[in-house]
N, C-alpha and C positions, 0 to 999 in steps of 0.2 A: 549261406548262399544268398546272393543278391542283396547283401547288406553292406553299406559303406562303413568299413571299420574305422575310418578316420573321422567320421562325423559324430555329432552329439544328438542323441534321440531324446524324445520326451521322457522315456523311461529312465535315461541317465540322470535326468533333472528332478526326478521325484523325491529322492532323499532330501530332507531338510527344506522342503518347499522351494527348491531352486527354480522350478518351472513357473512359480508365481513371482518369487522374489526378484528374478532378473529384470522384471519390468519396472521396478520401483525406482531405480536410480534415475532413469530418464524422466519419470513422472515428477520426482522431487526436484531435480535440477531445473526442469523447465517451468516451474512455478515462477522463478525469476528469469530464467534463461541465462546463458553464458555469454559474457562479454558483449559481442555485437548484438545478440538478441536482447540482452538486458537494455542495451542502449536504445533500441527501437521500441521495446515493449514497455519501458518505464522511464528511462532517463530523459529522453527527448520529448516526453509528453508529461505524465503526471508528476515526475520529480520537479520539472520546471514549473508546472502549473500550481504545485503546492508551495512554491517559493524557496525550495531547498537548493536548486542548482540552476545554472545557466552556462551554456557552452561558450568558450572564447573562440570557437571555430565558426566562421561565417558560412555555414553549410548552405549550398545552393544559392550563393550570392545573397545571403541574408533573407531568403524567401523560404521559410520553413516553419515547422511547428511552433517554434519559440516566439514567433510574432504572428501566429494564428493563420499562416498559410499552410493548411494541413496537408501533409505529404502522405498520399495514399500508400506508397511503397513502404513507408515507415510504420504507419499505424495499423496496416493490415497484419503486421507481424504479431501483434497482440492476439488477434483472432486465430491465425494459423498455428501459432505455437501452442495455444491452449487446446484447440481441437485436435491437432495432429499428435502432440506429445503428451497430453494429459488425458483428454476424453477418450481418444481412440484406444489406447492400450487398456484403459479401465473397462470400457464397454465391450470391446471386441475380444481382447485377450483374457483379461481377468474374469469377466463376467460370462461372456458367451462360450468361449472355447474351454476355459479351465474351471468354470462353475465355482469361482471363489466364494460367492455368498453362502454356499452350502458346504463345500469341502474345507474351507478355512475362513470362518466368519470373522476371526480376528484380523486377518490380512485384509478382508473386505472392509472392515471398519476403518482401517488406516486409509485405504483407497478412497473411501467416501469423504473422509476429512480433507484429504489432499485435493479431491475434486472440488469440494465446496470452497476451499481456500483459493484455488486457481480460478474457478469460474466466477467467483464473486467479483474479482477484478474485471473480468470481461463484461459482465452485465453492468457494472458500475461505470465502465468506460463508455459503453455503447447504448445501454437501455435494454429494450427487448432483444432476446437472443434465442437461437435454437437451443433447446435443452431437453424437453421430455421425449422428443422423437428424433434425436440425432442418430445418423447412420441407419435409418429405417427405410430410406427410399431416395430416389433421384432428387426430389424436391423436399427440402427440410423446412417445415413450418416454424415460425418464431413463436415463442411464448412471451406473454406479458412479463414485465419485470416483477410484478406482484406474484405471478405464478412461479417464477423462478425462485424468488425468495421463499415461498412456501415449500417448494421442493427442497431447498437447502435445509430448512428446519426439519423436514421429514427425514432427510438423509442423516442429519446429525442425531436424530432420535435413534435410528438404526445403529449407527456407529457406537453410541453410548451404550445401548443395550447389549450389543455384541461384546464390547470390551468388558463390561461388568460381568457378563456370563463367563468369559474366559478367565478373568482374574479370580473369580470365585471357584471355578473348577480346577484351575491349574496355577495357583498363586506362585509368583516368583519366576515362572517360566518365561523365556524371551525368544520365541521361535523367529521373530522378525528382526532380531539384532543384527544379523549379517547384511541386511539390506537397508537399514535405517540411518538416514542422514540427519535426522532431527533429534531423536531421543534414545538412540542405541537400543531400541527394542523394548523400552520401558512403557508398558501399556498404562500404568497409573499416570504417567505424564501425558500420554496421548488423550486420556480422559480430560485432563485439565485443559488441554489445547482445544478439544471439541467444545467444551462448555464455554471457554473464553471466546471462541469464534462465534458461537451462538449469541453471546452477549454483544459482541461487536456488531453483528448483523442486525440484531434487534434494535439497537440504537440508531442504525442507519434509517430505519423506517418510522421513527417516532413522530415525525411531523405529518406523515401521510396516513399512517395506520397505527395510531397510538394504542389501540386495544391489543393488537397482535404484538406490538413492540413490548408492552409491559408484560404480557403473558410469557413471551419468549425470554425476556431479560430475567424475570423472576425464576423461570425454570433453570436458567443457567446459574444464577446466583445460589439457588437452593439445592442444586444437584449434588449428590453425596460425593461425587468424584472430585469436586473442588474446582478452583480456577487457577490460572497462572498468577500467583501473587508474590513470588520471590524470583529474583534474577536467576536462580538455579533452575527455575521452571521455564525460562524463556525458550520459545520455539525458534530454533536456528538451523540453517542448512550448512553442513560442513562435511568434509571427507570425500572419499572416492575421487580425489584429484580435482575437486571443484574449486576453481579460482574465485576469489571475491571480485565480481565484475566492476564494482566501484573503483577498487584499486587499479584494475586493468585499464579502464577507460581514462582514469586520471593520471596514471604514471606512464603507461606504454603508449597511449594515443594522445595524451595531453588535451583531451576534448572536454575537460570538466573544470568548472569553477563553482564556488558557492554562490547562492542567490543573494541579492541585496536585501530581500525581506528577512532572510535568516540572520544576516550579520547585523541588521538594524535592530532587531529584538535582542540579540545577544549583547550587543554594545550598549543599548539603552538600559538593559537590566544589569549591566556589569556582571554577567553570569559567570560564576566560577567554572562552569563546564566548557567555556569557550575554547580555551587552549587545548583541552582534551579532544574536542570535537573537530575543530578546524585550525588551520595554520595561518599565520599572518601573511599579508601581501608582501611581495618582493619588489614589484615595480608597478607603475612609475615611482620615481623617488619620493614624490609627495605623499604617498601612502605606505611606503615600505615600513614594515613593522606593525602596521595597523590591520584590523580585521575588516576587510572591505570586499563585498561580493559584487556580482554583475547583476544589474536589474534585467528582468525578463524582457525580451523584445528589443534589447539594445542593438543598434546596427553596428556590430563589432567589425573592426577591420581585420585584415589577415593577421595570422599569428606572426609575431608574438604581441600584438597590440594590447590584448587583454589577458595574456597568458600569465601575468604576474599577480593577478588578484587571488584572494584567499581560496584555498583548496580544503577539502577534507584533510584531517591530520593523518597523513599516511605513515606516521610513526605508530599510530594506534589502529589504523585500518590497513592491514597488511595483506600480502598475497593470498593467504589462506584464512583470513579472519572470517568467522561465520557470518552469513547473511541472516538478518533477523526477520522472521516472519511475524512474530508477535512477542512483545515484551511485557513484563509485569507492570511497569509503570502505566502502560495503556489501560490495563484492567482496573487499576486503582482509580484512574480518571473516569472510566466508564461507570464504576461503582459510585463515584462521587456524583456524577450526573444523575444516576438512578435515585440516589438519596435526595438530591436537589429537587427532583420531580415528585418526591413524596412516596416513591415506590417501596422504600425500605425504611427501617428505623435507624440505620447507620447515620453517622455524622458526615455530611457532605464535606465539611471543612477537614475533618480527620482523614478522610479518604483522599481528598485533594492533596493535602500535605504529605501523606504517605506516598502518593504518586510522584511528587517532586523529589522526596528523599530517596525513593527507589531508583529514580533516574540518576541522581547524583552518585549513588552507590554503583550503578552500572558503569558509569564513566570514571569511577575512582576519584571523584571530586568531593570537596568538603563544602557543605551548604552554608555553614556559618550563620550569618544574620539574614540570609537570602529570603526566607519565608516571612520575615517581619518587615520587609521593605515595603513601605506604603507610598513611596514617591516616585520610584524609577519607572519609566515608560519607554516604549519604542523610541529609538533615536531617528533623527532625520538622516537621509541618505545623500551623500555628495559624491558624485563621480568626477574625478579630476580630468578624465578624458573628454568630458563634455561640459559646457557647450563649446563647440569649435565649428569652423565653417562647414556647413553641409551635414552636420551630425546632430540628430535630435538630442535635446537636453535630457539626460537620464536622472539628474538630481531631483529629489522630491522630498517634501515634508513628511514627517511621521503621520500615519493614518490612525493609530490607536492611542488611547490614553489609559488603557487598562494597566493596573499595577499588579504587583506580585502577591502581597499579603492578602489573605482571605478577609473579606469585609462582610460581617454578619448583617450589616445594615443596608447593604446594596441589594438591588433587585436580583431576582433569579437570572434575568438576562445578562446582567453585568457579571455575575459570578460564573455563568456558563462561559462567557467570553474568557474569563480567567482560566477556567478548567481546560477549555479547548486550546488556548494559547500555550499552556504548559504541556498539554498532551502532544501538541505539534512539535515543540522543541524536543520532547523526549522520544519522538518517533524518528528523528534523524539518526542515521543517514539512509536507512533502507526503506522507510515507510512512506515513500512518496505517493503511492497509489491510495493508501488509506487516508493520508493527510489531505489529498485533493478531494476525496469523498467527503471528509469532515468539513472542509472549507465550503464546499457546495451545500452540504446539509445545513450548516449552522451560520455561515457567513463569517466564521472566525478561523484563524486569526485574521486580522485585517491585512491583506497582502497588497503590495504595490501592483498597479495595473501594468500592462506591457507598455514599453516606450513607443513602439511602432506597431500598429495593428494592420496586418495585411490580409484580413479575412474577406475583404471586399464587401463589408457591411453586414455580414451574416452574424458576427459576434460583436456585441456591445463592449467597448473598452472598459467602461466602469463596472459592468456586470461580470466581466471576465468569461472565459470559456467554460461551457457547461458539460460537454461530452466530446467524443471524437466520432467521425463519420464511419459508416459501415464500409468495409473493403469493396473496391470496385469488382473484385472477383465474385462477390455475392450477386452482383447485378448480371454477370455473365453466366454463372453456373447455377444460381438459385434465385432467379428473378421473381418467381411467384412468392417464395418464402420471404425475401427481403422486402418486397412490397407490403406484405402483411406486417412485417416488423415496423416499417415506417408508419403504417396506419396505427399500430399500437402505440408508437412513440407519440403521436399526436401533433407532430410538427415536422418541418423540413429536416432532411438528413444532413445537418450541418452542426457546427460547434456551438451554435447559439441556442439550440433547443434543449430544455432541461429534461433530465430523466425523471422517472416516476416519483421517486422519493424527494426530489429537489424542489421543495416548496418555497425556499427563500429566494431562489433565482437571482442572487447577487444584489438584492435591494440594499440601499444605503443604510437602512435601519432594520437589521434582521429581527425576525419574530419567531422565537422558539418556545414561547410560553403564552 
């Protein structure tokens, strides 16, 4: 009586943890977002700022993110996607309603790892963000970025503890497998992911809080669950009908091309991965068959003026190709940097070279003599479309002289540039948000500045963009909170103000040691 026989109740969802698991597909997919959301959350900001991509579409009459005229309607998507589709279901449904931390600590561990992964991008984009008191009242206070990072490390502590406890008590069981887009329910792999994420975040803060950075990095490296060190461990999103958004944007919308910084390094290094990663240009005729990207901030004409430039290789990046959250090569490069800093007894050179060969294996390429190359450097960039009447000249000389082969006689700064440059190559095609963070943290790789800067003087062309501005909706719905966030930021709410861990601030001679 009085029961809707056609509906699904919470009781119906209790078997096999469906009442918890049904929330995870949306949480996982919205780390990157699908198609249009990915385009706004990453492709038209950090992917471009990291030097990986530039669009051949003159969005908004060439007044847009790519030339530093920050579009609020685009960049606010980063904020809304993370809070609405990741934080909200974790806090309100999994935690408050269904009590996941106590009834299913293993599911809660996964939720915490996913939350740290998603929200680390948000804080690294904006700086201070609401975190510790989200969804607790009409006004949500902002936390300092240092406090947010400390919360991340504490959440990863809980996740690792919960996963170890489950694995010890119920070895081999995979209750999360029906909902897992990353590891098919294998908690031993989720442990590696949690530890690797800790190592990544620790290195982010090395220049501003070296004590905490070293402590957290060594905790990650020495944790018994291990790290992502083989390509079979790579954290990737796939399944549940999830399209690869890079494929979608590049093929269905033709809004994507490779960046000039990317092609200049690949060309200069004669990199054997090039043909695996990107495809040659098709037009104009003068560059057909060559690998040529578009320089960021180029005032592109209407399609198809720049549509024939190099694209990601869509023979290898297909409709359902997994999106990479973290790969093994990145972890080897992080370990190399830790060794370079004297934190471990490992060989920085060995870890560096393992990072390179692991990336080659991921792409199915043969390294050959690549690691012994002592002469190849970034190539100059020449854009055949410019100069022409009324169009800014996008051609530019190479900005880096760093070579590939490890140099034991070089300074730590030089070898760090070597590590970060190769990490940057290895993080293509999905790692734009992390590579932009690393560029701002270290100053490497040396990326071409924008051709045209439409920031109105708020962003220095040579120093490049340091963050994106808070959404306008925060000023209308959370005015007191965002005012506190700007105060914590310590500068105006624009793209020229560095975030907490950004001590290099785009200087011509980075200082990381």
